C-alpha positions in Angstrom: 208.3 -17.1 96.9 205.8 -18.9 99.0 203.1 -16.4 97.9 204.1 -16.8 94.3 203.8 -20.6 94.6 200.5 -20.9 96.5 198.8 -18.1 94.5 199.8 -19.6 91.2 201.4 -16.3 90.2 204.5 -18.0 88.9 202.4 -20.1 86.4 200.8 -17.0 85.1 204.1 -15.2 84.5 206.2 -18.2 83.4 205.3 -17.7 79.7 206.6 -14.1 79.9 209.6 -14.7 82.2 210.6 -18.3 81.7 212.6 -17.9 78.5 213.6 -21.0 76.5 214.9 -22.8 79.6 217.4 -22.9 82.5 220.9 -24.1 83.3 221.1 -25.6 86.8 224.4 -25.4 88.7 225.5 -27.8 91.4 228.8 -28.6 93.0 228.8 -31.4 95.6 226.4 -34.3 96.0 226.8 -36.2 99.3 225.0 -37.3 102.4 224.5 -34.8 105.2 226.6 -35.2 108.3 226.2 -33.9 111.9 229.0 -31.4 112.1 227.8 -28.2 113.7 230.1 -26.0 111.5 229.4 -26.4 107.8 229.9 -23.0 106.0 230.2 -24.7 102.6 226.9 -26.5 103.0 225.3 -24.2 100.4 227.6 -25.9 97.9 226.1 -29.3 98.6 222.9 -31.3 97.9 222.2 -34.9 98.9 221.8 -37.8 96.4 218.2 -38.1 97.5 217.5 -34.4 96.7 219.1 -34.8 93.3 216.8 -37.7 92.6 213.8 -35.7 93.7 214.9 -32.8 91.5 215.2 -34.9 88.4 211.8 -36.6 89.0 210.3 -33.1 89.5 211.8 -31.7 86.4 210.3 -34.5 84.4 207.0 -34.0 86.1 207.1 -30.3 85.4 207.5 -31.2 81.7 211.1 -29.9 81.2 213.3 -31.3 78.4 216.5 -32.4 80.0 219.2 -31.5 77.5 223.0 -31.3 76.9 224.9 -28.0 76.7 225.1 -28.5 72.9 221.3 -28.5 72.8 221.2 -25.4 75.1 223.4 -23.6 72.5 221.0 -24.6 69.7 217.8 -23.6 71.5 219.3 -20.3 72.6 219.6 -19.1 69.0 216.4 -20.6 67.5 212.7 -20.0 67.9 211.3 -21.2 71.3 209.8 -24.6 71.6 206.6 -25.5 73.4 208.6 -27.2 76.2 211.3 -25.4 78.2 214.6 -27.1 78.7 216.7 -27.7 81.8 220.4 -28.5 81.7 222.3 -30.0 84.7 225.9 -28.8 85.3 228.5 -29.3 88.0 231.3 -27.0 88.8 234.7 -28.2 90.0 236.1 -31.7 90.1 234.5 -33.1 93.2 234.9 -36.8 93.8 231.3 -37.2 94.8 230.2 -36.4 91.2 231.2 -39.8 90.1 230.4 -41.6 93.4 227.0 -40.0 94.2 225.7 -37.9 91.3 226.5 -40.0 88.3 224.6 -43.1 89.5 221.4 -41.0 90.1 221.7 -39.2 86.7 222.6 -42.4 84.9 219.5 -44.2 86.4 217.3 -41.4 85.0 219.1 -41.1 81.7 219.9 -37.5 82.3 222.7 -35.7 80.5 225.0 -33.4 82.4 228.1 -31.3 82.1 231.2 -31.2 84.3 233.3 -28.0 84.2 236.8 -29.2 85.0 239.8 -27.2 86.4 242.6 -29.4 85.3 245.0 -28.7 88.2 242.7 -30.8 90.5 242.9 -34.2 88.7 246.6 -33.4 88.3 246.8 -33.4 92.1 248.1 -29.8 92.4 244.8 -27.9 92.7 244.2 -26.1 96.0 240.7 -26.3 97.5 241.5 -23.5 99.9 237.9 -23.1 101.0 237.9 -26.6 102.4 241.2 -26.0 104.3 239.8 -22.7 105.7 236.7 -24.5 106.9 238.7 -27.2 108.6 241.0 -24.8 110.4 238.2 -22.6 111.7 236.2 -25.7 112.8 239.1 -27.0 114.9 240.4 -23.8 116.5 239.1 -21.3 119.1 241.4 -18.6 117.9 243.3 -18.1 114.6 245.7 -15.5 113.4 247.2 -14.6 110.0 248.9 -11.7 108.2 246.5 -9.4 106.3 247.9 -6.3 104.6 251.3 -6.9 106.4 249.7 -6.9 109.8 249.0 -9.8 112.1 245.3 -10.2 112.5 243.7 -12.3 115.2 240.2 -13.8 115.1 238.2 -15.4 117.9 236.5 -18.5 116.7 235.3 -20.1 119.9 231.5 -19.7 119.3 229.6 -20.9 116.3 228.6 -17.3 115.3 232.3 -16.3 115.5 233.3 -19.2 113.3 230.8 -18.3 110.6 231.7 -14.6 110.7 235.4 -15.3 110.5 234.9 -17.8 107.6 232.7 -15.2 105.7 235.3 -12.4 106.2 238.3 -14.5 105.3 236.6 -16.0 102.3 235.6 -12.6 100.9 239.1 -11.3 101.5 240.8 -14.3 99.9 238.6 -14.0 96.8 240.1 -10.6 96.1 243.7 -11.8 96.2 245.8 -12.5 93.1 246.6 -16.3 92.9 250.2 -16.1 94.3 249.0 -14.0 97.3 246.0 -16.4 97.9 248.3 -19.4 97.8 250.7 -17.8 100.2 247.9 -16.9 102.6 246.3 -20.3 102.7 249.6 -22.1 102.9 250.6 -19.9 105.8 247.4 -20.8 107.6 247.7 -24.5 106.9 251.3 -24.5 108.2 250.3 -22.7 111.4 247.4 -25.1 112.2 248.8 -28.4 110.8 246.4 -28.9 107.9 247.6 -30.8 104.8 246.1 -28.7 102.0 247.4 -31.0 99.2 246.0 -34.2 100.8 242.7 -32.4 101.6 242.4 -31.2 98.0 243.3 -34.6 96.4 240.8 -36.5 98.6 238.0 -34.2 97.6 238.8 -34.3 93.8 238.4 -36.8 91.0 241.6 -38.0 89.3 242.1 -38.6 85.6 241.0 -42.2 86.0 237.6 -41.1 87.4 237.2 -38.5 84.6 238.1 -41.0 81.9 235.2 -43.2 83.1 232.8 -40.3 83.0 234.0 -39.1 79.6 233.2 -42.5 78.2 229.6 -42.1 79.1 227.6 -40.5 76.2 225.4 -38.7 78.8 228.4 -36.8 80.1 229.9 -33.6 78.6 233.3 -32.5 79.8 233.7 -28.7 79.9 236.6 -26.5 81.0 236.9 -24.2 84.0 240.5 -23.0 83.5 243.6 -24.8 85.0 243.8 -23.5 88.6 240.3 -22.1 89.1 241.3 -18.5 89.9 238.9 -15.6 90.0 239.8 -14.2 86.5 239.2 -10.6 87.6 242.2 -10.9 89.9 244.6 -11.8 87.1 246.5 -9.7 84.6 245.1 -10.0 81.1 247.8 -12.3 79.8 247.4 -14.6 82.8 243.7 -14.7 82.4 244.0 -15.6 78.8 246.4 -18.4 79.6 244.1 -19.9 82.2 241.1 -19.8 79.8 243.0 -21.1 76.9 245.2 -23.9 78.5 242.5 -25.8 80.3 240.9 -26.9 77.1 243.9 -28.7 75.4 245.0 -30.3 78.7 241.5 -31.9 79.2 241.3 -32.9 75.5 244.7 -34.6 75.6 244.0 -36.4 78.9 240.5 -37.5 78.1 240.6 -37.8 74.2 237.4 -35.8 73.8 236.5 -32.4 72.4 235.9 -29.7 75.0 233.5 -27.1 73.6 232.1 -25.4 76.7 233.6 -23.2 79.4 232.6 -22.0 82.9 234.0 -18.8 84.5 235.5 -19.8 87.9 233.2 -18.7 90.7 231.2 -17.1 88.0 229.7 -14.1 89.9 229.8 -10.5 88.7 233.0 -9.8 90.8 235.0 -12.7 89.4 235.0 -12.0 85.6 234.7 -9.1 83.2 233.7 -8.4 79.6 237.2 -9.0 78.2 237.0 -12.6 79.5 233.9 -13.1 77.4 236.0 -12.2 74.3 238.8 -14.5 75.5 236.4 -17.4 75.8 235.1 -16.8 72.3 238.6 -16.5 70.9 239.6 -19.8 72.6 237.0 -21.6 70.5 234.4 -22.4 73.1 230.8 -22.7 71.9 229.5 -21.4 75.2 230.6 -20.0 78.5 228.5 -20.1 81.7 228.5 -17.8 84.7 226.8 -18.1 88.1 224.7 -15.0 87.6 221.1 -16.1 88.0 218.7 -16.0 85.2 217.0 -17.9 82.4 218.2 -18.6 78.8 216.2 -16.7 76.2 215.6 -18.0 72.7 216.3 -16.2 69.4 219.8 -15.1 70.4 218.7 -12.8 73.1 221.2 -14.4 75.6 224.9 -14.2 74.8 226.2 -17.8 74.5 229.4 -16.7 76.2 227.7 -15.1 79.2 225.0 -17.7 80.0 223.2 -17.4 83.3 222.7 -20.4 85.6 220.5 -21.0 88.6 222.5 -22.2 91.5 220.6 -24.2 94.2 221.5 -23.4 97.8 222.1 -26.8 99.4 220.7 -25.5 102.7 217.2 -25.5 101.2 215.3 -28.7 100.3 212.1 -27.2 98.9 211.0 -28.2 95.5 208.3 -25.6 95.7 211.0 -22.9 95.9 212.9 -24.4 93.1 209.9 -24.4 90.8 209.3 -20.7 91.5 212.9 -19.9 90.7 212.8 -22.0 87.5 209.7 -20.0 86.3 212.0 -17.0 85.9 209.8 -14.5 87.8 212.8 -13.6 90.0 215.0 -12.9 87.0 213.5 -10.5 84.4 214.6 -11.6 80.9 217.5 -9.7 79.3 216.5 -8.2 75.9 219.1 -7.5 73.2 220.8 -4.2 73.3 223.6 -2.6 71.3 226.0 -4.0 73.9 224.4 -7.2 75.0 227.2 -9.2 76.5 225.3 -10.2 79.7 
């Protein structure tokens, strides 16, 4: 990436690989702290970096657009200027306290993909609870496949290895099993999962304030934010369908856009694309990296997004990624669903 930047190669290839534009994915926006163990740091950027990013996008001559405009440009002839669309996954409290002031100052539209269980106060941010448990303990144990497993978490490398292993394992579990596993861990190590989840999430009052801002688009990300691939078909359809009317009733706005929870290739399948279409969504976004093509070459219900790793603070690297040279464009085929 450094070579692509300093050689100017990304500029030469951008016309070929850059598509019509890009959708950027963020989660948390907050100040850095000094904790040594932060396995979820990749989910975070600072308000200062968000400000630098917006200034850079304007300097790089991107049109900063809404998701409605993304849908329009994805099916029409390409424009001279590429677009960038800012999106946030989840219901993190710092979107209203940290991100919204920055984006409002610059007049930048953005979309929030909302899992409605979290403002209801019943969503479970299990990844935060897992981080807190491992950070505090030198050894943890839990039941995996009906066997008690013990993990040494005394050293920093052990903590990161354990977090990565348990996160990967939990991501494969059906929602009832995942809930049982994280509740068992929290009970053993005295972590209040409900309080932790509520403290990190916006409530309906916060979301009502955001929904009143014409720059903010409210999208849906199911009810409970499960990995759809772990659900039976009827349960997946219920999650996709029910988040939309709940958010519309609570916020008195139309919800037209959807995000697949987690969004990687392991968390959703082709049938979920059909479900999103049948639920009446104009678009559905993934976390599969890539650019959005014009002229209908990119399926509106399997849109790629570029997620920025919060451990990096290099605008040079971001510019190379936005050029699309790392993500060859997908051309239409007889079965072009991604």
